[in-house]
Each structure stands twice: as C-alpha cells, then as structure tokens.
C-alpha positions as CSV (number, residue, x, y, z in Angstrom):
1,X,0.0,0.0,0.0
2,X,1.3,3.4,-0.9
3,X,2.6,5.6,1.8
4,X,0.1,8.4,2.8
5,X,2.7,11.1,2.4
6,X,3.6,9.8,-1.1
7,X,-0.1,10.0,-2.1
8,X,-0.4,13.5,-0.7
9,X,2.8,14.6,-2.5
10,X,1.5,13.2,-5.7
11,X,-1.8,15.0,-5.3
12,X,0.0,18.3,-4.8
13,X,2.1,17.7,-7.9
14,X,-1.0,17.0,-10.0
15,X,-2.7,20.1,-8.6
16,X,0.3,22.3,-9.5
17,X,0.4,20.7,-13.0
18,X,-3.3,21.4,-13.4
19,X,-2.8,25.0,-12.3
20,X,0.1,25.4,-14.8
21,X,-1.9,24.0,-17.6
22,X,-4.9,26.2,-16.8
23,X,-2.7,29.3,-16.5
24,X,-1.0,28.6,-19.9
25,X,-4.4,28.1,-21.4
26,X,-5.7,31.3,-20.1
27,X,-2.6,33.2,-21.3
28,X,-3.1,31.7,-24.8
29,X,-6.7,32.7,-24.7
30,X,-5.8,36.2,-23.6
31,X,-3.3,36.4,-26.5
32,X,-6.0,35.3,-28.9
33,X,-8.5,37.9,-27.6
34,X,-5.9,40.6,-27.7
35,X,-5.0,39.7,-31.2
36,X,-8.7,39.8,-32.1
37,X,-8.9,43.3,-30.6
38,X,-5.9,44.5,-32.5
39,X,-7.2,43.0,-35.8
40,X,-10.6,44.5,-35.1
41,X,-9.0,47.9,-34.4
42,X,-7.1,47.7,-37.7
43,X,-10.1,46.7,-39.7
44,X,-12.5,49.1,-37.8
45,X,-10.5,51.9,-36.3
46,X,-12.1,54.0,-33.6
47,X,-11.8,57.7,-33.4
48,X,-12.0,59.4,-30.0
49,X,-13.9,62.5,-31.3
50,X,-16.4,60.3,-33.1
51,X,-16.9,58.2,-30.0
52,X,-17.6,61.3,-28.0
53,X,-20.1,62.5,-30.7
54,X,-21.8,59.1,-30.5
55,X,-22.1,59.3,-26.7
56,X,-19.6,56.4,-26.1
57,X,-17.3,58.3,-23.8
58,X,-18.5,59.1,-20.3
59,X,-17.8,62.6,-19.1
60,X,-17.4,64.2,-22.5
61,X,-20.1,66.3,-24.3
62,X,-19.6,67.6,-27.8
63,X,-20.9,71.1,-28.6
64,X,-21.1,72.8,-32.0
65,X,-22.3,76.4,-32.0
66,X,-23.4,78.4,-35.0
67,X,-25.0,81.8,-35.6
68,X,-25.2,84.8,-37.8
69,X,-25.8,88.5,-37.7
70,X,-27.3,89.6,-41.1
71,X,-27.0,93.4,-40.7
72,X,-24.0,94.8,-38.9
73,X,-23.5,98.5,-39.3
74,X,-20.1,100.3,-39.4
75,X,-21.0,102.3,-36.3
76,X,-21.2,99.3,-34.0
77,X,-19.4,96.2,-32.8
78,X,-22.2,93.5,-32.6
79,X,-22.7,90.1,-31.2
80,X,-23.1,87.3,-33.7
81,X,-26.7,86.1,-33.2
82,X,-29.8,86.2,-35.3
83,X,-31.6,88.7,-33.1
84,X,-29.0,91.3,-34.2
85,X,-30.0,93.8,-31.4
86,X,-27.9,94.0,-28.3
87,X,-27.3,90.9,-26.1
88,X,-25.7,90.7,-22.7
89,X,-25.2,87.8,-20.3
90,X,-27.3,87.6,-17.1
91,X,-25.7,88.3,-13.7
92,X,-28.8,87.1,-11.9
93,X,-30.6,83.9,-12.9
94,X,-34.2,84.1,-14.1
95,X,-37.0,82.0,-15.5
96,X,-37.7,82.7,-19.1
97,X,-40.8,83.4,-21.1
98,X,-41.0,81.5,-24.4
99,X,-43.3,83.1,-27.0
100,X,-43.8,83.2,-30.7
101,X,-44.8,86.0,-33.1
102,X,-47.2,83.5,-34.7
103,X,-50.4,81.9,-33.3
104,X,-49.6,78.9,-35.4
105,X,-46.8,78.0,-33.1
106,X,-48.9,76.2,-30.5
107,X,-49.5,72.7,-29.2
108,X,-52.2,71.9,-31.7
109,X,-51.0,74.4,-34.4
110,X,-49.5,74.0,-37.9
111,X,-46.1,75.5,-36.9
112,X,-43.8,74.6,-34.0
113,X,-45.6,72.8,-31.2
114,X,-42.8,72.0,-28.6
115,X,-39.3,73.2,-28.0
116,X,-36.4,71.9,-25.9
117,X,-34.3,74.4,-24.0
118,X,-30.7,73.7,-22.8
119,X,-28.4,75.9,-20.8
120,X,-27.1,76.5,-17.3
121,X,-29.3,77.0,-14.2
122,X,-29.0,79.2,-11.1
123,X,-26.2,76.9,-9.9
124,X,-24.4,77.1,-13.3
125,X,-25.2,73.4,-13.8
126,X,-26.4,71.8,-17.0
127,X,-30.2,72.0,-17.3
128,X,-32.7,71.3,-20.0
129,X,-36.5,71.2,-20.3
130,X,-39.3,70.8,-22.8
131,X,-41.9,73.6,-23.3
132,X,-45.3,73.4,-25.0
133,X,-45.8,76.5,-27.0
134,X,-48.9,78.7,-26.8
135,X,-48.5,80.9,-29.8
136,X,-48.3,84.6,-29.0
137,X,-48.9,83.9,-25.3
138,X,-45.7,83.6,-23.2
139,X,-45.0,80.3,-21.4
140,X,-42.7,80.5,-18.4
141,X,-40.0,77.9,-18.0
142,X,-39.8,75.6,-14.9
143,X,-36.1,76.3,-14.3
144,X,-34.2,79.4,-13.7
145,X,-31.3,80.2,-16.2
146,X,-28.1,82.1,-16.2
147,X,-27.9,81.4,-19.9
148,X,-29.3,79.5,-22.9
149,X,-27.1,77.3,-25.1
150,X,-29.8,76.1,-27.5
151,X,-33.5,76.1,-28.1
152,X,-34.7,73.6,-30.7
153,X,-38.1,72.8,-32.1
154,X,-38.8,69.2,-31.1
155,X,-42.3,68.7,-32.6
156,X,-44.1,70.5,-35.5
157,X,-47.4,70.6,-37.3
158,X,-48.0,70.5,-41.0
159,X,-45.6,73.4,-41.7
160,X,-42.7,71.3,-40.4
161,X,-41.1,74.3,-38.6
162,X,-41.7,77.4,-36.6
163,X,-44.1,79.9,-38.4
164,X,-43.0,82.8,-36.2
165,X,-39.9,84.1,-34.4
166,X,-39.6,82.2,-31.1
167,X,-37.9,84.1,-28.3
168,X,-36.8,83.4,-24.8
169,X,-36.8,86.6,-22.7
170,X,-36.3,87.2,-19.0
171,X,-39.5,86.9,-17.1
172,X,-41.2,90.3,-16.7
173,X,-38.7,91.9,-19.1
174,X,-39.8,91.0,-22.7
175,X,-37.1,93.1,-24.3
176,X,-34.3,91.3,-22.5
177,X,-34.1,88.4,-25.0
178,X,-31.6,85.7,-24.3
179,X,-32.3,83.4,-27.3
180,X,-34.2,83.4,-30.5
181,X,-35.2,81.0,-33.2
182,X,-35.7,82.8,-36.5
183,X,-38.7,82.0,-38.7
184,X,-38.3,78.6,-40.3
185,X,-34.9,77.9,-38.7
186,X,-36.1,75.4,-36.1
187,X,-33.1,76.1,-33.9
188,X,-31.3,79.0,-32.3
189,X,-28.6,80.8,-34.4
190,X,-26.2,82.4,-31.9
191,X,-22.4,82.1,-31.4
192,X,-22.8,82.2,-27.6
193,X,-21.9,79.3,-25.3
194,X,-22.2,78.9,-21.5
195,X,-19.7,76.6,-19.8
196,X,-21.4,74.7,-16.9
197,X,-20.0,74.0,-13.4
198,X,-17.9,70.9,-13.2
199,X,-16.7,71.1,-16.9
200,X,-14.0,72.7,-19.0
201,X,-14.6,73.5,-22.6
202,X,-12.0,72.5,-25.1
203,X,-12.6,74.6,-28.1
204,X,-10.9,73.1,-31.2
205,X,-12.3,74.9,-34.3
206,X,-13.6,78.3,-35.4
207,X,-14.9,79.4,-38.8
208,X,-16.2,82.8,-39.7
209,X,-17.5,84.1,-43.1
210,X,-18.2,87.6,-44.2
211,X,-20.7,88.8,-46.9
212,X,-22.0,92.2,-47.9
213,X,-25.8,92.3,-48.1
214,X,-26.1,95.7,-49.9
215,X,-24.1,97.8,-52.3
216,X,-20.8,96.8,-54.0
217,X,-18.3,97.8,-51.4
218,X,-16.0,95.2,-49.9
219,X,-15.9,95.1,-46.1
220,X,-13.0,94.5,-43.8
221,X,-14.3,92.8,-40.6
222,X,-12.6,92.1,-37.3
223,X,-13.8,89.0,-35.5
224,X,-13.6,89.0,-31.7
225,X,-14.2,86.2,-29.2
226,X,-14.7,87.1,-25.5
227,X,-15.0,85.1,-22.3
228,X,-16.6,86.1,-19.1
229,X,-16.0,84.2,-15.8
230,X,-18.7,84.1,-13.2
231,X,-16.1,83.0,-10.7
232,X,-13.8,86.0,-11.1
233,X,-16.3,88.5,-12.5
234,X,-13.9,89.2,-15.3
235,X,-14.3,89.6,-19.1
236,X,-11.4,88.9,-21.4
237,X,-10.7,89.1,-25.1
238,X,-9.4,85.6,-26.0
239,X,-9.3,85.7,-29.8
240,X,-9.1,88.2,-32.7
241,X,-8.9,87.8,-36.4
242,X,-9.3,90.3,-39.3
243,X,-10.9,89.4,-42.6
244,X,-10.0,91.6,-45.5
245,X,-12.8,91.1,-48.0
246,X,-10.6,92.1,-50.9
247,X,-8.3,89.1,-50.1
248,X,-10.7,86.4,-48.6
249,X,-14.1,86.3,-47.1
250,X,-13.6,83.7,-44.4
251,X,-11.2,82.5,-41.7
252,X,-10.8,78.9,-40.6
253,X,-8.9,78.2,-37.3
254,X,-8.0,74.8,-36.1
255,X,-5.4,75.2,-33.3
256,X,-2.9,72.3,-32.8
257,X,-4.0,72.2,-29.1
258,X,-7.5,73.0,-28.0
259,X,-8.2,76.3,-26.4
260,X,-9.3,75.5,-22.9
261,X,-12.1,77.6,-21.3
262,X,-12.7,77.1,-17.6
263,X,-16.0,76.2,-15.9
264,X,-18.8,78.6,-15.0
265,X,-18.4,81.2,-17.7
266,X,-19.7,82.3,-21.1
267,X,-17.9,82.8,-24.4
268,X,-19.3,84.6,-27.4
269,X,-18.3,86.1,-30.8
270,X,-18.6,89.7,-31.9
271,X,-17.7,91.5,-35.2
272,X,-16.9,95.0,-36.3
273,X,-17.0,96.1,-39.9
274,X,-16.0,99.2,-41.9
275,X,-19.1,99.0,-44.2
276,X,-22.8,99.0,-43.4
277,X,-25.1,96.1,-44.0
278,X,-22.4,93.5,-43.5
279,X,-23.4,89.9,-42.7
280,X,-21.2,87.7,-40.6
281,X,-21.7,83.9,-40.0
282,X,-19.8,82.0,-37.4
283,X,-19.4,78.4,-36.3
284,X,-17.2,77.0,-33.5
285,X,-17.0,73.6,-31.9
286,X,-15.4,71.9,-28.9
287,X,-15.9,69.4,-26.1
288,X,-17.1,69.8,-22.6
289,X,-14.9,67.6,-20.4
290,X,-15.9,66.7,-16.9
291,X,-13.4,67.9,-14.2
292,X,-13.7,64.4,-12.7
293,X,-11.9,62.8,-15.6
C-alpha cells in the first residue's frame, strides 16, 4: 500500500500541474483575444472624437455652435446672433418666457408645437426642459437660467417648422431676450456658449464668413471672441482675427492644441465692420470635459 505522504505529495504535484496547464491556457486565450482586438481595431479603427459624438465616452459632451448677424453697421461692434440687437449675459438667474410671433406655433397648431431648452441653471449646472408653445402667449420655464445654449423645435405641425420668431426673454422683461429661433430655422442661431460648473470647454475649431448684403463695397471685418467668468467677474478678449474682403471672405482656425475655457463662464463672438449692411456667419466647436476625468 502506498505511503500516505507519497499520495499527498502526488496530489500536490498533480494540482500544480493542473494550475500550470490552466494558466497557460488562459494566457493563450488572452493572447488570442488581444490579437482579435488588434485585428478589429485595424479593420474598424475607432476615433476618439467620433466616439464622443456618439455618446460612447462618459464625461465628454460635444458642442457645435453656430449663428449669424445679417446686418452689422459700421458704427457698431455687434454680437453674432440672429436677433441682431444687443445681447448681454445675465448676472442674476431668471425663469424665461417662451413666446412666438405666430399663433400657429402652438401645441395643436400647424407650426412649431414644442421646443427643448438647454443651458445652465441658477447653480451654473447643466439643465434642459421641454416647453409646450402657446403661440403669442408667453409660457414660463420651470427652471431658472443664467444662460441658454440652445433652443430647438422638437415637434411641429404640417408646416414642419416654426411659423413665427420664437424668443426666450427674462420673465417680466420681454425686451431682455436671451435666445431666438428665426422664422423657419427650427433652432437658435447664436455664437454664444455657456460653460457649466464641473466642466471645462476644449474649443478646437472656429470658422467665420463675411458677406455684404447691400451695395458693391467690400468690407473689412474684425472677429472678436470674448470670455466672461462668473467665478472672477472678469471679461477677457481671447481671440481676434481680421478678414479683409478684398483678399478672402472667411477665416478657418484649427489650433494644434484645443483652447481651454474654464468652468462657470460664457464665451461669445462679436464682429466689427467698416461697411454698413455686412453679414457675418460663425461656427465654432469643442468638447465639454468633466473635471472628474
């Protein structure tokens, strides 16, 4: 009969051999999986920016802003937004009154029926809500806002878009407009962006185009970008470019490194021209990155 110690020793050796075989097998499987991952990556390469755009990267939010001012006079430096008249950021949060110039923009109407508002609230945090339109009668938002980043039509009647100009004004102050959807546009047109608390904005592209809407004179336009920080109560000029219409009518800027804008602020674009009736269009894009990443 085999000695008990010899049997125990043999069992230990078998166990170690089994562990070794299993480990080698797992390593080989891991190699195969890794190889498959590499092959898949080569055949179907992923792009970080496109993953963010598809919502596949937690903590990152893409933002593309666009707007125009169709009638800038030589006497003024004006904000690039469709409303054209003066805009200024709020220093006190407020609810907003959403109203249209058309009675067709109502819940059962032929124009825009509902809109979605996104911006930053009284705590400078990201906020959004849906609003059912009531035509020429103002509808007050549920949330308070420091700023609006976008208003978009989310449901329409037979006209397929907004029949009137839809505005968002400070409650009780209808001339203090913070956002506007032009007739038929379906979405706000303003080169204004509010950076929420807990995020930095990595701006990576800016494009501006200049056109003259009347007469035959060629304008020279200076594009300015400003940033205001709610944390420091400070406004700064952070970008400037001149477009000489006799040479080119646009500027396209893609910096090698993104321009980083800190949290709790607002950035916007203005333009100054030497000729009346100048139209300026602007687009810029970037990524909101969570400070927790």
